[in-house]
C-alpha positions as CSV (number, residue, x, y, z in Angstrom):
1,M,2.5,16.4,-15.8
2,T,4.2,15.6,-12.3
3,L,6.4,13.1,-11.7
4,A,6.3,10.1,-9.3
5,A,8.9,7.4,-8.3
6,L,8.7,3.7,-7.6
7,V,11.5,1.7,-6.2
8,L,11.2,-1.9,-7.1
9,A,11.9,-4.0,-3.9
10,A,9.7,-7.1,-4.1
11,G,11.8,-9.9,-5.4
12,R,12.9,-13.0,-3.6
13,G,16.7,-13.0,-4.3
14,E,16.5,-16.7,-5.3
15,R,20.4,-16.6,-6.5
16,L,21.3,-14.9,-3.3
17,R,20.1,-17.7,-0.9
18,P,20.7,-18.4,2.0
19,L,21.4,-14.5,2.5
20,T,18.0,-13.7,1.3
21,D,16.2,-16.4,3.3
22,T,15.9,-13.9,6.4
23,T,16.8,-10.7,4.8
24,P,15.2,-9.1,1.8
25,K,17.6,-8.5,-1.0
26,P,17.1,-4.9,-0.9
27,L,17.9,-4.8,2.7
28,L,21.5,-6.2,2.2
29,T,24.3,-3.5,2.7
30,V,27.0,-2.3,0.4
31,G,29.2,0.6,1.5
32,G,27.7,1.1,4.9
33,T,24.0,1.5,3.6
34,T,21.5,-0.8,2.4
35,L,20.4,-1.1,-1.4
36,L,17.0,0.1,-0.6
37,D,18.3,3.4,1.1
38,A,20.6,4.1,-1.6
39,A,17.7,3.6,-4.2
40,L,15.6,5.9,-2.3
41,A,18.3,8.5,-2.2
42,R,18.8,8.1,-5.9
43,V,15.2,8.9,-6.8
44,A,15.2,11.6,-4.0
45,A,17.2,13.6,-6.2
46,A,14.3,14.0,-8.7
47,V,10.9,13.3,-6.6
48,P,10.6,14.6,-3.1
49,L,10.6,11.7,-0.7
50,G,7.1,10.9,0.8
51,P,4.0,8.7,0.5
52,A,2.6,11.1,-1.9
53,D,5.2,11.0,-4.4
54,V,7.3,7.9,-3.7
55,A,6.1,4.2,-3.8
56,V,8.0,1.0,-2.8
57,N,6.8,-2.3,-3.6
58,A,7.2,-5.5,-1.5
59,H,6.3,-9.1,-1.6
60,W,9.1,-11.3,-0.2
61,L,9.3,-10.7,3.6
62,A,7.2,-7.6,3.1
63,D,7.0,-6.8,6.7
64,R,10.6,-6.2,6.8
65,I,10.7,-3.9,3.7
66,V,7.4,-2.0,5.1
67,A,9.5,-1.2,8.5
68,A,12.7,-0.1,6.7
69,V,10.4,2.2,4.4
70,G,8.7,3.7,7.5
71,D,7.0,6.9,6.4
72,R,9.5,7.8,3.5
73,A,7.4,6.2,1.0
74,H,4.0,4.5,0.2
75,V,4.4,0.8,0.3
76,S,2.6,-1.4,-2.2
77,V,2.3,-5.0,-0.7
78,E,1.9,-7.5,-3.4
79,T,0.1,-10.7,-2.4
80,P,-0.3,-13.6,-3.0
81,V,2.4,-13.5,-5.7
82,A,5.0,-10.7,-6.7
83,L,3.8,-8.9,-10.0
84,G,7.2,-8.2,-11.6
85,T,8.3,-4.8,-12.7
86,A,5.4,-4.0,-15.2
87,G,2.8,-5.6,-12.9
88,A,3.8,-3.3,-10.0
89,V,3.2,-0.3,-11.9
90,G,-0.3,-1.8,-12.9
91,A,-0.9,-2.2,-9.1
92,L,0.0,1.5,-8.5
93,R,-2.5,2.8,-11.2
94,D,-4.9,4.8,-8.6
95,W,-1.9,6.0,-6.6
96,L,0.0,7.2,-9.7
97,G,-3.1,9.1,-11.0
98,G,-1.9,9.3,-14.6
99,R,1.6,10.6,-13.5
100,D,4.8,9.7,-15.4
101,V,7.0,7.7,-13.2
102,L,10.7,7.2,-12.5
103,I,11.6,3.6,-11.6
104,A,14.4,2.4,-9.8
105,N,15.7,-1.1,-9.4
106,S,16.6,-1.6,-5.5
107,D,19.4,-4.1,-6.3
108,V,21.7,-1.9,-8.3
109,W,24.9,-0.6,-7.2
110,F,26.6,2.4,-8.7
111,G,30.5,3.0,-8.7
112,G,29.6,6.9,-8.7
113,P,26.7,9.3,-8.5
114,V,24.3,9.3,-11.4
115,D,23.0,12.6,-12.4
116,V,19.2,11.6,-11.9
117,R,17.7,15.0,-12.0
118,R,19.2,15.7,-15.5
119,F,18.2,12.1,-16.6
120,T,14.6,13.4,-15.7
121,D,14.8,17.0,-16.9
122,E,16.0,16.1,-20.3
123,W,13.3,13.6,-21.0
124,D,10.7,14.2,-23.8
125,R,8.0,12.4,-21.8
126,V,7.0,10.5,-24.7
127,R,9.3,7.6,-25.0
128,P,10.4,5.4,-22.0
129,R,13.8,6.3,-21.0
130,L,16.4,3.8,-19.9
131,L,19.7,4.2,-18.2
132,V,22.2,1.8,-19.8
133,V,25.9,1.1,-19.5
134,A,28.3,-0.5,-22.2
135,D,28.5,-4.2,-21.7
136,A,28.9,-6.2,-24.9
137,E,29.1,-9.6,-22.7
138,R,25.9,-9.1,-21.3
139,P,23.8,-6.9,-23.5
140,D,20.1,-6.1,-23.1
141,F,19.9,-3.6,-26.1
142,E,21.7,-3.2,-29.4
143,Q,24.3,-6.1,-28.7
144,R,26.3,-3.5,-26.4
145,W,24.1,-1.8,-23.9
146,R,22.9,-3.3,-20.3
147,F,20.2,-1.9,-18.6
148,A,21.5,-0.1,-15.4
149,G,18.2,0.0,-13.3
150,L,17.0,3.4,-13.8
151,S,14.1,4.0,-16.2
152,L,11.3,6.7,-16.8
153,L,7.9,5.6,-18.0
154,P,5.2,8.1,-19.4
155,G,1.9,8.0,-17.5
156,Q,0.0,7.3,-20.6
157,I,1.8,3.8,-20.8
158,A,2.0,3.2,-17.0
159,S,-1.8,3.8,-16.6
160,G,-2.4,0.9,-19.1
161,L,-0.5,-1.6,-17.5
162,P,-2.6,-4.6,-15.6
163,A,-1.8,-5.7,-12.1
164,V,-0.6,-9.1,-13.2
165,P,2.6,-10.6,-13.1
166,S,4.6,-9.4,-16.0
167,G,8.0,-7.5,-16.8
168,L,8.4,-3.9,-18.3
169,Y,10.8,-5.4,-21.0
170,E,8.4,-7.8,-22.3
171,A,5.3,-5.5,-21.8
172,V,6.7,-2.0,-23.0
173,W,10.4,-1.9,-23.8
174,R,10.2,-4.3,-26.8
175,R,6.9,-3.0,-28.1
176,V,7.4,0.8,-28.3
177,P,10.6,2.9,-29.2
178,V,12.6,3.7,-26.2
179,E,15.5,6.3,-25.6
180,L,18.8,4.8,-24.2
181,I,20.9,7.2,-22.1
182,P,24.5,5.7,-21.6
183,A,26.1,6.3,-18.3
184,D,29.9,6.4,-17.7
185,V,29.8,4.7,-14.4
186,E,30.0,1.1,-13.2
187,A,26.7,-0.5,-12.5
188,I,26.4,-3.9,-10.6
189,D,23.4,-5.7,-10.3
190,C,23.7,-7.3,-7.0
191,G,21.8,-10.5,-7.8
192,T,24.4,-13.0,-7.2
193,P,26.8,-13.7,-4.3
194,A,29.8,-13.0,-6.6
195,D,28.3,-9.6,-8.0
196,L,27.4,-8.7,-4.4
197,A,31.1,-9.5,-3.3
198,V,32.4,-7.3,-6.0
199,A,30.1,-4.1,-5.3
200,R,31.1,-4.5,-1.5
201,A,34.7,-4.8,-2.4
202,R,34.5,-1.5,-5.0
203,A,32.8,0.5,-2.2
204,A,35.4,-0.5,0.4
205,A,38.1,0.6,-1.9
206,G,36.6,3.8,-2.1
207,A,34.7,3.8,-5.5
208,G,32.2,6.5,-6.0
209,A,33.9,9.2,-7.8
210,E,31.6,11.7,-9.6
211,A,30.5,9.9,-12.8
212,P,27.4,11.7,-14.6
213,F,26.0,10.2,-17.7
214,T,27.2,11.3,-21.0
């Protein structure tokens, strides 16, 4: 089974207003590049860029996302409402054609490269695989791991998701066994002004040394 990729870029970025009133959150810049371009480069390590293999979803200020993506990926515009992380996959069922899918959040900044090729190549293609970082203060899993915005979803599961507003955590991750892959790298969800400022400061200070997952 071949692998497709989806970059999630539909969110409103409510906590970042007024920045996101006129600029989609994925088009905010960190370290001289947009968060969207960084996410596309990340998935391109494992999936060839192009509309046949990479998709980007869009909702808020969708025309800006469409223009920024250009011919690098297929754009799935969600109307009249955003579909969430699981619904976005459901809306792409025909495009996916049963393929497994690498899913990347477009609002995460990493303080170093992540070995995405290894992340995909070593996957059993049975369980959803999630990249996580240690964070006992804001854990998503096992009271010590925080999701770091990169996951793999088997095609059998992806093809069963409906195109309705829903999240991957609620629709999939808490219902089936998942594989957690720890990464020894700083991962910042740039969802608030404070977190965005930290990411920009880290990038300006030269963060970005090689830090593959362990």
